[in-house]
Every structure is written in structure tokens, then in C-alpha cells.
N, C-alpha and C positions, 0 to 999 in steps of 0.2 A: 480895732475890730474885736479884740478880746474883751474890752470893756463893754461893748455893745452886746456880745454873746452872754457875758455874765449878767448884765442887767435883764436881758431877755429871760435867762434861766430863772432869775429871782422872781420876775413878774409872773412867770408860769407857775412856779412853786407856790407863791403866795396866793395866786388866783385859785389854784387847785385846792389848797388847804382851806381858803375862805369859803369856797363853794361847798366843800364837804361839811364844814361847820354849819353853813346856812341850811343845807339839806337836812341836817340832823337837828336844826333848831337850837343850836348851842351858841349862847352869847359869849363874847370874849372873856367876860368876867367869870364864866362858868367852866372855862377850859381846865383840863387836867394839867398837872405840872409839866408833863411831857408835851402836851399840845401848846402850852404857853411857851415852852422852850423852842418849839418849832417856829412859832411866830416871832420870837425874839431873835432867833438865828437868822431868819429870813430878813428881818429888819437890818441886822448887822451886815449881811451880805449886800443889801441895797445901798448901805452907806459906804461900804468899802469892798466893792466887788472883786478887786484884784488880790485880796488877802485870803489865803487858803484856810485860815483858822475859822472863818465864818462857815465855810462849807463843812468843816469837821464838826462844828457845833450842831449844824443842821442835821448831818448824818446821824450823830449820836442821839439827837432828839427823836428822829424818825425811827430809829431802832427801838427806843423806849416806847414809842407809840405802837409799834408793831407788837411788842410784848404785852402792853396793857390792854390792847384791843383784840389780839390774835388775828389781826388783819395783815396778811402777808404782802399786800400791795405797798405797804410802807417800806418794806425791805427794798423793793425796786427803786423807790424814790431815794432811799438812803444810798443805794449803789450809784445813782446819778450824782449825788452830792460828793461822794468819795471820788468818783471819776474826775469831777471838776477840781477837787482839792489836789489830787495827784497831778493833774494837768498843770496847775499853777506851781506846785512844789513837789516834784518827783521824789519818791522814796520818803515822804514825811511819815514819821513813825506812828503818829496818832491816827492818821488815815488808814494805815495798814492794820492797826489794831481794830479799828471799826469794821474794816473789811472782813476780818475773822469773825467778829460778832454777827455780821450779816450771814456768813456761811453757816454759822451755828443756828441762826434763826431759820435758815432755809434747810436745815437738817443735813447739810453736806459735811458730815463730821470728819470723814477722812481728809478732805481738802482743808478743813479748819485746823485739824491737828498738825498737818505738815506746815501750814502757814504759821501757826503759833510756835512750833519748834524753831522755825527760821527766825522769828522775832526774838525768841528767847536767847538764841545764840548772839544776836546783835546787842541786846540789852538784857543781861542776865539777872538784873535786880528790879525789873519792873513788876510790881505787884499784880496788875491786871492781866499781864501776859500769862502769869501762873493761873489766874482765874480762867482764862481761855483754854489753857492746857487741861485744867481740871474738868471743864465742861466737855471738851471733845473726848478726852479719855474715858470719862464716865459714861457717855452715851455709846461709846464703842465697846464698853465692857472691860476696858483696861483699868480696873479698879485700883490696883497697886500704884500705877503711875498717877492716877487721879488723886489718890491720897497723898502721895509725895508732893504734888503740885499745890494742893490745898494747904499742906503743912508749911510750905515755903511762903505762901501768902500770909499765914499767921506769924511766921518767924520774922518776916520783913516788916510787917505792920500789925502788931498784936491787937486783936479785937476789932479789926476792920470789918465793916458790914458785909461786903461781898464775900469775904472769907467765911464769915459765920454761917451764911445761908448755904454755901457750898459744903462746908464741913457737916452741917446738919443733914443735908441730903445724903452724904456718904455714910454718916452714922446710922441713918435709917436703913440704907441698903445693907449695912453690916450687922443689923439686928439690934442696935441700941436705940430703940424708939424714944425712950425717956431722955437720953442724952441729946438726941436730935431735937426733941421738943424744947429742951432747955436752951440750946443754941438759937433756935428760932425765936424764942421769947426774948433772948438778949438782943437779937437783931431787931425785933419789933420795937423794943424800948429805945433802941438807938436811931430809929427812923423818925424824922421830923413829921409832925402831924400834917404838914402841907403836902407831903409825898403820899397822896391818897391812894394812888395805884400801887405803889410799892408796899404800903401798909396792908392793902387788901390782898396782895399776893402772899405776903408773909402770913397773914391771918388764915388764908386758905390752906397754905401748906401746914400750918399748925393744926387746923381742923382735920386735914387729911391724915395726919399722924394719929390724932385721937380716933378718927373713924376706923382706920386700919387696925387699931388695937381694941376695938369694941366699945369705946366710950362715945356712944352715939349722941347722948345729950350734950356732952361737952363739945363735940364736933359741930353739932347744929348751932350752938351759940356762937362759935367762932365763924362759921360761914355767914350767919346773919350779921355779925359784926363787920365782916368783910364787905357785905352788900350794903351796909349802912355807910361805910367809908367810901365805897365806889359802887354805886347802884348798877345792877346788871353786869357785874364783873363776870365774864364767861366761865372761868374756872370755878368760882364760888357757886354759880348756878348749877354747874354739872355735879359738883360734890354734894350740894344740898339735895339734888335729885337722888343721889346714892343713899343719903340718909333716909329719904322718904321710902326708898325701896326696902331698906332694912326694917322700916316701920310698917311695911306693907300698905303704905299710903300711895298706891300706884297712880291714881288719878293726878295727885299733886306732882308726882315724879314726872309724869308726862308733860304737865304744864311747864315745869322748870326746864325740862329737856327741850321743849319747843322754844322757850325763850332763848336758851343758849344757842340753838341751831339757827334761829332767826338772826341772832347777833353775829354768829360766826358759822356760816353755812358750809362747814367742812365735812368731808366724808366720815371722819371719826365721830363727830358730833351727831351726824345722821344715824350712825349705827347705834349710839347710845339712846337716841330717841326711839328707834325701832324696837330695841329691847324693852324700853319702858312701856311702849304701846302693847307689846306682846304680854307683858306682866299684867297690864290693866285689862286684858281680855279683849282688846280692840284688834282682833286678828286680821281683819281685812286691811286696816290701815297699817298694821305692822308688816304684813306681807308686801304691801306697796312700798313702804319705807325701806325694807331690806332690799328689794329689787332696785330701787333708786340708788341705795348705797352701793350695791355691787357694780352698777354701771359707773358711778362716780369714782369708786375706789380703783377699779380696773384701769380707768383712764390715767390715773396718777401713779400706778404701781411701778412704772419704770423709772420714776424719779426717786431721789433720796427722801424728799418731803412727801411721804405717802401714808396710807392707812393700812399697810400690809398686815400688821398684826391682827387688826380687826377683820381683815379679809380672810385670814387663816381661820379665825373662829367662825366667820360666816359660812365658809365652805365646810368646815368640820361639823358645826352644831346646828346650822340652819338649812343649808342647801344639801347637806349630806353627800358631798362630793370629795371624798378623802384624797384622791389623787391631786385635785386642784389645790387643796389645802396644803399638801406637802410641797407642791411646786412653788407656791408663793412663799412658804416658810423657808425653803432652801434659798430662794432668791434673797431674802432678807438676811438669813444666817451667813451668807457668803461675805457680807461686809461688816457685820456687827454682832457682837457676842454679849450684849448686856443681858441682865437676868430676865427681862420681859421677852426679849427675842428668843432666848433659850427655852423659856416656858412655852411659847407659841410653837417653836420647832419641835419640842418634845411632844406636845399634844398632837401635832400633825403626824409625827412618826407613830404615836400610839394608835390613832384611828386607822392607820394603814397597816397595823399588825406588827410594826417594828419596835416592839416594846423593850428589847434589850438596849438598843441605841437610845430610845426615848428616856429610859431610866438614867442612862449615862448623862444625857443633856440636862435633865431636870435636877439631878443631884449636883451637877456642876453649878447650876443656878443657886441651889440652896446652900452650897458650900460657901458662898459669899457671905451668908449670914442672914439674908433677908427673911422676914417673917410676914408672909403674905398668904392670906387664906386661900386664894385661887391656886397659887403655886403648890401649897401643901395638899390641897384637894386633888390636883392633877397628879402629884407624886403618889398619893395614896391609891388612886385608880390604876396607875401604871404598875405599881408594885403588886396590886391585887391581881391584875391580869397575868403577871409573871408567877403567881402562886405564892408570893411572899406575904402571908397574912400578918405576920408580926410587924414588918415594916409598914404595910398598908395601914394597920391600926395606929401605929405611931404617927404617921403623917396626917391621917384623918383626925386624930385627937388634937393635933396641933392646930389644924384648920378650925375645928370646933371651938377650941379654947380662945380663939381670937374674937369670937362673936361678931364677925364681919360679914361682908357680902356673900361669900361662898360657904359660910359656916353651916347654914341650914342644910344645904345639899350634902356637905360632908357628913353631917349628923345622920342623914338618911342612909348613906352608904355604910357608915360605921355600924349602924343598927343591923343592917343586913349581914355584915361581916360577923358581928357578935352572935347573931341568930344562927348563922351557918356553923360557927364554931361550937355552939352549944349542942347542935344536932349530931356532931361528929362522934 
């Protein structure tokens, strides 16, 4: 009976995958490395359906597919494969690690952290368990613990690729943008040319580092390179749209944002499209897109995998409903304290007139070391509302110096602050 069930599972998995490729018009020779791994793992299961290792390989490949496509349905398929693996071999370590990766992909960071801690106790020298700990702690805002876990990865296996990308992310959060870029460049050089999706991901992260520090031309080249490596890579499309916004090429930003949303129809991507439409002066379409976003975002707001930060900004800056913005921000703040959640919470507090608490939250975010134009601009406006012109000027100057997305807005506020000071 187990063999029949296993064969049925494999037939369904292969059929589903083949149908998806047929719909997308993708030949087997054109599959991404992760997609090829899915096909190979499915074949391995068909040949040996009672061995749990094939299901682990399939689950791992499906997690990779989810990451490269941003299609969360692959996580559900990966869960099915893990479930089958554990059914055959209860408590097998690799399956439990994959399960943590799935939890991370589904944004259930608290559950992922607890599961990773348990695995770490069982096997204290597993490199990738420390990677899981790094990811979960980082997303929750436990940056010291994330740093310790990333350092363990490097200690156990110096120069390993997963550790380099994680260390780079932390360096960026800690304000060492150049150090982060160097590590990402090392990771890119260590990634085989056949790993097209991984190379596109690293190039996109490198481009984001350049964009956030004002090097727009360098960022654009990296995003274009990523899209050459992996056409229509969603994150690269979104970041290139941000480049077009800084260049005031809003029509092109809309096109790129539409491409991204068509590829990955998530609420967060819809919000980015609505913003691009608004900047392009397509107000009717923007209003409709924002309304669709609100409906979609509210429906998922009770889950960990949500667009609550965008929903905060929608209520704060578009719908002008401060009480709702604060309600959503508090909901998210209740379970995670990463710098971006702190920023959203601080902004919601600010528009509700709770500026003393807003300043506390945004300064907690900035204390991590992050250099982000939006966070600096928000900090400047909050300080200004509290009457601290010196601090406001410092924060706004930091935002302007980055020559990034929010820098122009910060420059306008800074000019008003300077003009008011001159009249005193």
C-alpha cells in the first residue's frame, strides 16, 4: 500500500510540474537549475519511492523554486514532500531543516526560530542550522543573535556561500554598505554560472546596495545583468522600477512594476505598482490599484506572510486613516522588531500625534546602524514635530546625502527647516 501511495504521489507531483511548464511554454532544456532539480528528484522518487532521501531532494528543490519565482504555492508542495519524508523516516534531520526553510519562506519567523533552536541543540555543528538561526533572528530584529549565528557559519566553514550572503545582509543593516557589497561580490564569484537564479538574486542584492547608497547608474547595470541572467526575475524588475523612479522615468517604472505584478501578483507588488502609477500621473488607475491593494492586504493581514508594512503606509499616506495605520502597525510590532517594522510603527505613531514614542522607536531602528533614506527622512520629520530642529536637520541631511528614493522629499523639508531658521 505504501508503495502505491508513493507512486501516486510522484505521478501527481510530476504531472503538476509538467503541466506548469507546459502552460508557461518552457521546454525541459530551458528549465532553471531549481526546476531541473524538481524533475530529477521526482524521477528519483519514481525509481525508489520508499526512500525518504528523494522526498528531501524534492522538498529542497521546491523551496528553491519558491524563492526564485516568489510563488508561495511551491512551499505547499514542499510541505507535502517533507511530510512524506518524515512518514518514511521519522525525525530525519534533513527533512526537519527543510521544514524550517519552509516556515521562513512563509514568514512564520517565530516558529522557524524555535524549530531552528531545537535542531541546533540536536546537532550543534551543522552550518546550515546556523543559517536558519541567522535568518529567523534577523527577520525578528534579534540582530545580535543573528550576527552570532552568522559568525558560527563562517567559523565552521570559512568562506561558504550561504554565510557570505547572510553576513552581507547584516553588514548592510549595521551600516557597512561597502563591506556588504564586497561580501556579495565574493558570493557572486563563488556561484557557478549554471546557477542562474542564484546569480540573479546576488546581482539584485548588489544592485540594491548601490541604489540605496545613491549609485543609480551602477545599480541599473547590476539589475540589467540580473535580468540577463534570469529574465523577468521579480526582485530585479522591482528594483529596476525604483531606479526609474529616481530618474523620474515614471512611465517605465509603471511598465516594470506591471511586469513584476503580473509575474507575482502579491499585495506588496500591487502597492508598488499603485505608487508608480501615482507618480506617472495616472491617478484614476492609481486609485483603483490602491483600493485593490487594501482589499487584498486586509485579507492576509492576520497571517504572518502579509503586507502589513505597506498597509500601514497606505492608511497613513494614501487613505489618511491614522487610527487604522496604528492598529496594523501595533499588530506587526507585537511579534517582530526588525528595523523596517520599527520604522512603520514609528510613522504610524507620528501621524497619530504620539511623537515622543515615535522618536523612541525610530531611534531604536537607527541605532542598529542602518543607512536608509526613508528611515532618516521619517526620523527628521518626527524630530521636527517635537521641535528638535538640530536633530531634524541632521537626520534630513543624512537622507539627502544618500541620493536615494526619499532623498528629494527630505531635501524639500530640509529647505523649509533652513528657511524657518533663517527667519528666526
